[in-house]
Structure formats: C-alpha cells, structure tokens
VOSEKOL-214989 format. One record per residue (C-alpha): x, y, z. Coordinates in nm, 3 decimals. Layout:
<pts>
PT, X, Y, Z
...
</pts>
This chain:
<pts>
PT, 0.919, -2.846, 0.145
PT, 1.206, -2.610, -0.071
PT, 1.364, -2.333, 0.087
PT, 1.250, -2.018, -0.019
PT, 0.883, -2.170, 0.052
PT, 1.079, -2.209, 0.380
PT, 1.154, -1.880, 0.436
PT, 0.877, -1.677, 0.367
PT, 0.661, -1.906, 0.585
PT, 0.903, -1.976, 0.855
PT, 1.251, -1.811, 0.924
PT, 1.141, -1.471, 0.774
PT, 0.865, -1.456, 0.972
PT, 1.037, -1.481, 1.259
PT, 1.196, -1.158, 1.197
PT, 0.892, -0.998, 1.236
PT, 0.783, -1.195, 1.629
PT, 1.010, -1.485, 1.814
PT, 1.182, -1.259, 1.949
PT, 1.364, -1.086, 1.684
PT, 1.301, -0.694, 1.677
PT, 1.552, -0.523, 1.904
PT, 1.695, -0.301, 1.661
PT, 1.989, -0.163, 1.917
PT, 2.110, -0.535, 2.025
PT, 2.440, -0.668, 1.990
PT, 2.456, -1.025, 1.878
PT, 2.668, -1.285, 1.889
PT, 2.889, -1.441, 1.593
PT, 2.858, -1.750, 1.478
PT, 3.106, -1.998, 1.600
PT, 3.452, -2.001, 1.491
PT, 3.810, -1.894, 1.547
PT, 4.123, -1.630, 1.433
PT, 4.391, -1.829, 1.328
PT, 4.704, -1.729, 1.547
PT, 4.868, -1.583, 1.230
PT, 4.621, -1.325, 1.233
PT, 4.574, -1.295, 1.611
PT, 4.457, -0.983, 1.817
PT, 4.288, -0.885, 1.494
PT, 3.905, -0.798, 1.474
PT, 3.717, -1.072, 1.373
PT, 3.455, -1.053, 1.058
PT, 3.215, -1.371, 0.958
PT, 3.106, -1.341, 0.599
PT, 2.849, -1.603, 0.472
PT, 2.804, -1.642, 0.146
PT, 2.629, -1.876, -0.123
PT, 2.961, -1.958, -0.339
PT, 3.114, -2.272, -0.360
PT, 3.320, -2.388, -0.686
PT, 3.515, -2.176, -0.891
PT, 3.307, -1.852, -0.754
PT, 3.375, -2.010, -0.394
PT, 3.766, -2.038, -0.445
PT, 3.749, -1.694, -0.616
PT, 3.538, -1.564, -0.292
PT, 3.862, -1.750, -0.085
PT, 4.159, -1.599, -0.297
PT, 3.987, -1.249, -0.232
PT, 3.953, -1.250, 0.110
PT, 4.308, -1.449, 0.195
PT, 4.426, -1.133, 0.016
PT, 4.278, -0.857, 0.187
PT, 4.348, -1.070, 0.543
PT, 4.735, -1.047, 0.467
PT, 4.703, -0.688, 0.325
PT, 4.632, -0.528, 0.695
PT, 4.694, -0.607, 1.026
PT, 4.339, -0.510, 1.219
PT, 4.071, -0.730, 1.077
PT, 4.040, -1.072, 0.982
PT, 3.722, -1.199, 0.750
PT, 3.638, -1.541, 0.742
PT, 3.418, -1.716, 0.467
PT, 3.172, -1.946, 0.581
PT, 3.011, -2.125, 0.268
PT, 2.583, -2.137, 0.348
PT, 2.515, -2.342, 0.013
PT, 2.285, -2.168, -0.208
PT, 2.116, -1.811, -0.192
PT, 1.807, -1.947, -0.051
PT, 2.003, -2.151, 0.204
PT, 2.182, -1.790, 0.308
PT, 1.858, -1.618, 0.347
PT, 1.734, -1.916, 0.590
PT, 2.014, -1.905, 0.771
PT, 2.037, -1.562, 0.821
PT, 1.683, -1.486, 0.918
PT, 1.727, -1.816, 1.184
PT, 2.049, -1.704, 1.304
PT, 1.881, -1.363, 1.427
PT, 1.547, -1.501, 1.590
PT, 1.864, -1.712, 1.793
PT, 1.989, -1.376, 1.844
PT, 2.336, -1.437, 1.707
PT, 2.416, -1.257, 1.331
PT, 2.689, -1.294, 1.090
PT, 2.868, -0.927, 1.023
PT, 2.811, -0.999, 0.649
PT, 2.595, -1.168, 0.386
PT, 2.544, -1.210, 0.028
PT, 2.148, -1.136, 0.001
PT, 1.988, -1.186, -0.308
PT, 1.776, -0.982, -0.560
PT, 1.495, -1.123, -0.373
PT, 1.572, -1.174, -0.051
PT, 1.759, -0.863, 0.075
PT, 1.440, -0.635, 0.072
PT, 1.290, -0.874, 0.331
PT, 1.543, -0.795, 0.593
PT, 1.552, -0.448, 0.483
PT, 1.153, -0.445, 0.607
PT, 1.252, -0.568, 0.832
PT, 1.517, -0.328, 1.019
PT, 1.772, -0.636, 0.979
PT, 2.033, -0.421, 0.800
PT, 2.253, -0.190, 0.871
PT, 2.238, 0.205, 0.712
PT, 2.584, 0.196, 0.510
PT, 2.564, 0.599, 0.397
PT, 2.778, 0.636, 0.699
PT, 3.051, 0.381, 0.598
PT, 3.110, 0.580, 0.274
PT, 3.464, 0.724, 0.176
PT, 3.643, 0.881, -0.153
PT, 3.697, 0.507, -0.272
PT, 3.393, 0.378, -0.142
PT, 3.035, 0.512, -0.210
PT, 2.822, 0.642, -0.497
PT, 3.062, 0.725, -0.722
PT, 3.261, 0.420, -0.714
PT, 3.018, 0.170, -0.834
PT, 2.807, 0.148, -1.173
PT, 2.496, 0.353, -1.116
PT, 2.230, 0.108, -1.184
PT, 2.382, -0.171, -0.986
PT, 2.407, 0.084, -0.687
PT, 2.092, 0.230, -0.700
PT, 1.920, -0.075, -0.680
PT, 2.039, -0.088, -0.297
PT, 1.881, 0.295, -0.243
PT, 1.566, 0.342, -0.065
PT, 1.495, 0.679, 0.029
PT, 1.811, 0.844, 0.008
PT, 2.010, 0.560, 0.215
PT, 2.225, 0.243, 0.121
PT, 2.144, -0.059, 0.215
PT, 2.369, -0.333, 0.083
PT, 2.648, -0.277, -0.207
PT, 2.643, -0.450, -0.558
PT, 2.942, -0.768, -0.551
PT, 2.805, -1.032, -0.776
PT, 2.579, -0.908, -1.004
PT, 2.457, -1.063, -1.304
PT, 2.158, -1.039, -1.617
PT, 2.058, -1.314, -1.787
PT, 2.245, -1.310, -2.150
PT, 2.178, -1.521, -2.446
PT, 2.415, -1.807, -2.484
PT, 2.422, -1.999, -2.820
PT, 2.610, -2.291, -2.989
PT, 2.833, -2.163, -3.254
PT, 2.893, -2.502, -3.397
PT, 2.534, -2.570, -3.402
PT, 2.468, -2.252, -3.575
PT, 2.726, -2.292, -3.783
PT, 2.582, -2.610, -3.918
PT, 2.225, -2.482, -3.972
PT, 2.329, -2.219, -4.141
PT, 2.223, -1.988, -3.920
PT, 2.435, -1.621, -3.831
PT, 2.685, -1.632, -3.643
PT, 2.507, -1.380, -3.355
PT, 2.229, -1.447, -3.130
PT, 1.881, -1.385, -3.269
PT, 1.785, -1.013, -3.256
PT, 1.407, -1.048, -3.132
PT, 1.217, -1.426, -2.979
PT, 0.998, -1.389, -3.309
PT, 1.377, -1.451, -3.560
PT, 1.466, -1.726, -3.295
PT, 1.119, -1.901, -3.365
PT, 1.163, -1.857, -3.705
PT, 1.486, -2.041, -3.677
PT, 1.353, -2.374, -3.524
PT, 1.339, -2.554, -3.848
PT, 1.741, -2.497, -3.923
PT, 1.838, -2.617, -3.584
PT, 1.622, -2.922, -3.616
PT, 1.850, -3.062, -3.854
PT, 2.145, -3.030, -3.637
PT, 2.185, -3.377, -3.436
PT, 2.282, -3.374, -3.130
PT, 2.234, -3.724, -2.923
PT, 2.094, -3.932, -3.155
PT, 1.816, -3.709, -3.199
PT, 1.733, -3.354, -3.357
PT, 1.856, -3.041, -3.161
PT, 1.573, -2.815, -2.963
PT, 1.614, -2.508, -3.032
PT, 1.619, -2.358, -2.656
PT, 1.537, -2.507, -2.281
PT, 1.309, -2.329, -1.988
PT, 1.410, -2.304, -1.613
PT, 1.234, -2.579, -1.393
PT, 1.330, -2.354, -1.065
PT, 1.380, -1.982, -1.085
PT, 1.273, -1.951, -1.434
PT, 1.076, -1.641, -1.352
PT, 1.422, -1.410, -1.283
PT, 1.439, -1.454, -1.722
PT, 1.080, -1.418, -1.754
PT, 1.083, -1.084, -1.603
PT, 1.290, -0.971, -1.910
PT, 1.086, -1.157, -2.166
PT, 0.738, -1.003, -1.998
PT, 0.912, -0.653, -2.032
PT, 1.019, -0.739, -2.388
PT, 0.675, -0.817, -2.466
PT, 0.529, -0.503, -2.329
PT, 0.419, -0.628, -2.006
PT, 0.554, -0.608, -1.635
PT, 0.458, -0.845, -1.353
PT, 0.335, -0.565, -1.182
PT, 0.350, -0.168, -1.089
PT, 0.480, -0.138, -0.741
PT, 0.257, -0.368, -0.575
PT, -0.025, -0.369, -0.788
PT, -0.026, -0.701, -1.007
PT, -0.019, -0.676, -1.407
PT, 0.090, -1.041, -1.444
PT, -0.243, -1.114, -1.588
PT, -0.246, -0.889, -1.823
PT, -0.176, -0.864, -2.222
PT, 0.230, -0.869, -2.220
PT, 0.270, -1.142, -1.988
PT, 0.047, -1.325, -2.117
PT, 0.220, -1.294, -2.468
PT, 0.535, -1.366, -2.313
PT, 0.365, -1.700, -2.137
PT, 0.221, -1.785, -2.490
PT, 0.569, -1.744, -2.702
PT, 0.681, -1.987, -2.471
PT, 0.447, -2.229, -2.478
PT, 0.372, -2.236, -2.809
PT, 0.769, -2.298, -2.834
PT, 0.704, -2.663, -2.595
PT, 0.377, -2.774, -2.668
PT, 0.283, -2.685, -3.105
PT, 0.673, -2.695, -3.223
PT, 0.843, -2.903, -2.989
PT, 1.122, -2.734, -2.984
PT, 1.174, -2.602, -2.617
PT, 1.120, -2.792, -2.304
PT, 1.170, -2.765, -1.936
PT, 1.513, -2.846, -1.809
PT, 1.617, -2.887, -1.447
PT, 1.924, -2.744, -1.536
PT, 1.910, -2.566, -1.892
PT, 2.292, -2.499, -1.858
PT, 2.358, -2.868, -1.839
PT, 2.166, -2.877, -2.110
PT, 2.364, -2.638, -2.329
PT, 2.677, -2.735, -2.230
PT, 2.616, -3.114, -2.333
PT, 2.492, -3.001, -2.697
PT, 2.090, -3.079, -2.671
PT, 2.002, -2.707, -2.715
PT, 2.120, -2.422, -2.915
PT, 2.051, -2.139, -2.658
PT, 1.986, -2.055, -2.334
PT, 1.941, -1.743, -2.140
PT, 2.118, -1.798, -1.832
PT, 2.295, -1.536, -1.584
PT, 2.669, -1.349, -1.681
PT, 2.820, -1.529, -1.401
PT, 2.767, -1.896, -1.559
PT, 2.994, -1.757, -1.814
PT, 3.273, -1.900, -1.703
PT, 3.132, -2.264, -1.568
PT, 2.950, -2.285, -1.951
PT, 3.222, -2.179, -2.120
PT, 3.450, -2.459, -1.971
PT, 3.221, -2.743, -1.973
PT, 3.099, -2.711, -2.295
PT, 3.326, -2.892, -2.640
PT, 3.201, -2.633, -2.840
PT, 3.222, -2.260, -2.943
PT, 3.042, -2.071, -2.729
PT, 2.887, -1.765, -2.836
PT, 2.672, -1.482, -2.631
PT, 2.450, -1.200, -2.730
PT, 2.176, -0.955, -2.617
PT, 1.845, -1.103, -2.444
PT, 1.665, -1.082, -2.757
PT, 1.374, -0.790, -2.795
PT, 1.015, -0.849, -2.930
PT, 0.815, -0.523, -2.865
PT, 1.034, -0.343, -2.632
PT, 1.365, -0.447, -2.487
PT, 1.536, -0.515, -2.123
PT, 1.584, -0.701, -1.889
PT, 1.671, -0.809, -1.490
PT, 1.933, -0.783, -1.295
PT, 2.009, -1.032, -1.049
PT, 2.287, -1.225, -0.812
PT, 2.388, -1.120, -0.478
PT, 2.484, -0.760, -0.272
PT, 2.687, -0.805, 0.051
PT, 2.479, -0.644, 0.311
PT, 2.563, -0.580, 0.688
PT, 2.378, -0.648, 0.972
PT, 2.239, -0.383, 1.206
PT, 2.280, -0.630, 1.557
PT, 2.651, -0.623, 1.578
PT, 2.884, -0.453, 1.786
PT, 3.028, -0.127, 1.647
PT, 3.406, -0.252, 1.648
PT, 3.227, -0.531, 1.398
PT, 3.051, -0.296, 1.170
PT, 3.384, -0.055, 1.117
PT, 3.622, -0.399, 1.047
PT, 3.329, -0.519, 0.828
PT, 3.319, -0.175, 0.655
PT, 3.702, -0.191, 0.581
PT, 3.613, -0.521, 0.423
PT, 3.376, -0.381, 0.154
PT, 3.610, -0.111, 0.108
PT, 3.888, -0.322, -0.011
PT, 3.649, -0.500, -0.235
PT, 3.542, -0.199, -0.412
PT, 3.918, -0.124, -0.538
PT, 3.900, -0.123, -0.879
PT, 4.137, -0.405, -0.910
PT, 3.956, -0.678, -0.680
PT, 3.662, -0.619, -0.859
PT, 3.807, -0.630, -1.196
PT, 3.975, -0.989, -1.066
PT, 3.677, -1.123, -0.958
PT, 3.500, -1.063, -1.317
PT, 3.745, -1.215, -1.448
PT, 3.727, -1.538, -1.248
PT, 3.384, -1.574, -1.265
PT, 3.235, -1.386, -1.537
PT, 2.995, -1.149, -1.267
PT, 2.959, -0.772, -1.381
PT, 3.251, -0.535, -1.299
PT, 3.067, -0.349, -1.028
PT, 3.269, -0.104, -0.989
PT, 3.361, 0.194, -1.261
PT, 3.661, 0.176, -1.269
PT, 3.764, -0.158, -1.283
PT, 3.665, -0.184, -1.689
PT, 3.966, 0.016, -1.711
PT, 4.199, -0.260, -1.546
PT, 4.417, -0.454, -1.793
PT, 4.390, -0.765, -1.733
PT, 3.995, -0.744, -1.762
PT, 4.062, -0.587, -2.090
PT, 4.267, -0.850, -2.222
PT, 4.001, -1.097, -2.104
PT, 3.748, -0.879, -2.291
PT, 3.997, -0.861, -2.577
PT, 4.037, -1.254, -2.593
PT, 3.677, -1.390, -2.515
PT, 3.457, -1.124, -2.622
PT, 3.179, -1.292, -2.454
PT, 3.252, -1.124, -2.122
PT, 3.250, -0.790, -2.310
PT, 2.925, -0.881, -2.456
PT, 2.780, -0.908, -2.041
PT, 2.910, -0.576, -1.969
PT, 2.759, -0.312, -2.295
PT, 2.419, -0.534, -2.222
PT, 2.396, -0.361, -1.907
PT, 2.246, -0.079, -2.135
PT, 1.938, -0.259, -2.144
PT, 1.894, -0.328, -1.817
PT, 1.623, -0.290, -1.576
PT, 1.514, -0.308, -1.172
PT, 1.275, -0.587, -1.139
PT, 0.886, -0.531, -1.070
PT, 0.831, -0.470, -0.720
PT, 0.582, -0.750, -0.646
PT, 0.896, -0.988, -0.681
PT, 1.123, -0.811, -0.529
PT, 0.958, -0.729, -0.217
PT, 0.584, -1.012, -0.191
PT, 0.738, -1.328, 0.017
PT, 0.780, -1.598, -0.217
PT, 0.627, -1.401, -0.538
PT, 0.896, -1.547, -0.748
PT, 0.777, -1.919, -0.619
PT, 0.443, -1.868, -0.761
PT, 0.554, -1.727, -1.067
PT, 0.767, -1.993, -1.182
PT, 0.539, -2.256, -1.081
PT, 0.291, -2.110, -1.266
PT, 0.523, -2.109, -1.537
PT, 0.636, -2.478, -1.488
PT, 0.197, -2.565, -1.580
PT, 0.254, -2.391, -1.896
PT, 0.580, -2.590, -1.996
PT, 0.431, -2.911, -1.833
PT, 0.074, -2.956, -1.869
PT, 0.049, -2.704, -2.170
PT, -0.163, -2.502, -1.937
PT, -0.331, -2.138, -2.105
PT, -0.089, -1.873, -2.047
PT, -0.405, -1.672, -1.927
PT, -0.558, -1.938, -1.700
PT, -0.259, -1.978, -1.537
PT, -0.088, -1.588, -1.480
PT, -0.474, -1.502, -1.406
PT, -0.446, -1.760, -1.104
PT, -0.100, -1.645, -1.005
PT, -0.220, -1.277, -1.048
PT, -0.454, -1.353, -0.757
PT, -0.227, -1.512, -0.553
PT, 0.073, -1.231, -0.575
PT, -0.237, -0.972, -0.500
PT, -0.228, -1.124, -0.154
PT, 0.093, -1.167, -0.106
PT, 0.133, -0.811, -0.228
PT, -0.114, -0.674, 0.058
PT, 0.086, -0.829, 0.335
PT, 0.371, -0.643, 0.229
PT, 0.172, -0.312, 0.109
PT, 0.162, -0.145, 0.449
PT, 0.578, -0.134, 0.475
PT, 0.609, -0.096, 0.137
PT, 0.393, 0.225, 0.142
PT, 0.625, 0.362, 0.445
PT, 0.945, 0.258, 0.424
PT, 1.035, 0.242, 0.018
PT, 0.763, 0.472, -0.170
</pts>
C-alpha cells in the first residue's frame, strides 16, 4: 500500500475517530533531549521531509536560530517524504502525541485543518511576521475565512527545464517552448540528437505525483479538475491535455512515463521536463550540460499550480510550546533567512523583502534560472479544491495518467472513471468543506 493511500485509508481517518478529537488536550512531545549547551530552554520539535541538500540547509537554519537566542531550542526530526510526515503526524495525534511544528504539503495540510488539528496563527503575528511579510499568493493559500492555518516555507511551482546543449545541436532557440503545440513541433529536431545511443526523447512524464504538474496542464488547455468539489476532470479541457500527452507518448514516440524524470533529464535522455523549482539546485549539480529554465508553456490559457510545503503548528501542544514555536516561525520570516533558504535550495522566496537581499540578487544575476522561477509566480494559481481537500484525490488522478502513458488508454474514458471516483471522494468531505471553507 502506497504511503498516500495509507494516510487516507488509515491514519487520517484516525483523526476523526479512534480517540483523537479533544482539541483542548495537551499532548506529549516526541522523544528527544535538549543538549546541555541549550539547557533550560523550551524545546520545540520540528518534523520535516527534507534530506540531502535541502536537509542540510534546514539544519543550518535551525542551528542559526538556536545560537541566536537563549530561550528556545528547536530540534529537527527528519521523517521521510511529505507523505511520511503527514502519516506520522496523524498517527502521533491518535497516540496523543504531537510535534510542535510540521512541514505539510500542498495536499495534506487541508486534512489536518478540516479535523481541527492545526493551531490558528493570527494571534501570533507581529509586524515582522504576518500577512504583510509574505508573498501574497503563497500566504493566502493557507488563509480560510480570514484565519491563517500555516505559513509558506518551501514553496514551489513547476518550471520547464531544458537541455541547452541539446537544443543547440537540434537548431532550436535557446528558450523553453511558449506553447505545448510549439514543443510538439520540435519533436523531429530533438529526435536527431543522439543520447545514450538512441534518439533523444522530447519529454518524460512522472509516474508518481504527476497530477501536480498536470493540474497546470489542464488549466493551460482550458479545463479544471473541479469547480469547488464539483468534478470536471472528464470535460473538454482536461481531456485535451490528456490527449496531448497520450499522443506524444504513443503516436509520436517522443515521450514516456518515468520513475524519475529529473534523473533522466540530468542524464541527457530527454530534452525537457516539468519539475519543481525546488529541484533547481539538485538538477543543476547533476546535469553534465547547460540547463535552461523557462515558464511552463501555455496553450489556450496560462496557469500553473503552486506546491511544496508550509509549516503548521499543531493545536494539541502547551501554550508555552506554542509561543516558542511561534518564535521560530518569526525567525524564518526574516528576509535574510528566507533569501538564504532560496539560494541553497531553489525554493521560492516566500518573504517579499527577501527579493531585495544582496546574495539572492547576486545569485539571480549569475544564474538567471532562479529569476525565472520567481517571475513565473505571476501565472500561479491555487489548485482546484478536489485535489486539495479530497482524500487521495491526487492518487486517483495520477493513477489515471499512468493508464494513459502505459496502456494508450483514451483520456475521455480514463477521466470518466476518475471523475466518478473523485465525485465519491468529494462527497466524503463536502459537509466539512462547506462548513469550514466556503
């Protein structure tokens, strides 16, 4: 059973039953100790999904915070993927235990919000930590009926990475395609470029979680996953986006389903990919060629989904732990810290004044791809409600995409079946959604 499926079918359901639902109870912390160097401080446990380069950056930020004051000690506890974090938070709450802060993804924080597991943050805001500090679109995604339930941290959008060396060999312009039709027209030129003893493919589609990128593709073709919780993935725009991808795979042989499109791209197997801005530093370090970045193409419209992680404070912790956790969130909201996080990872600068930071400006001047990621925010939109609030809706969508990629299934038929399942999923949360969100 995949982690996302487990979260929906098991642990997340436990939030509404199995003993967890006392919003005023104070739960214990996960195990750990405060080093003697930081003795007599309030301990804050921070669960994250970041390993590798990004994990090291988190560790440095936390170490900087711990050395900057003498009242709070933050302990980072790596929990695996975004899905792992959400699963473990849900299980911990059922066991009447809670981290103080957790990074929750774009499609998991909503479940905790609906089940009253998150602390409302408005009461902790200050002049340097609050609505006026953050990038408006990203901050606004966590606001429901005027109350903030998380703050943006490692936020991203898809961006189009392209192999500049391969484009030059193919005689293509040094830019990303402006439309999906233009990319399709470039298939013959890219096929003339040899890579690994075969013709280069144009694009690779993600086997798992490709529904995030596809959310934007559906908008670009004039469709939507849903309007509110009313499902529309089986209507014209979404079907057209699916047909474009099906044709690229099965009619032209220019695309395929990949376990890791970013790995295949870095190995020179494909000309372009849609991938997170948060992968920018990793992709750039692994590729043996010049990497370009551009806006995700449009077709009949523009629009792309925001994603990544925000930080939520758990409701079932003591007032002392809440105040200590808020102190750390205030630290992360400092422009210099937000800018540094962007320079180390490629995630978007979520604090407005971070864009004025000298180090970030220097990085953008030297590596313009970072600037492209920031500029592309103008096309960003909050995702359709069924993907955000529907339990495992994302799994249903990317499983449908897998059928198109692997089996040459017709998008109209696939999305018709997906729509029925999403409809049932939407009904499970409709009452909560209408009461708490609308």
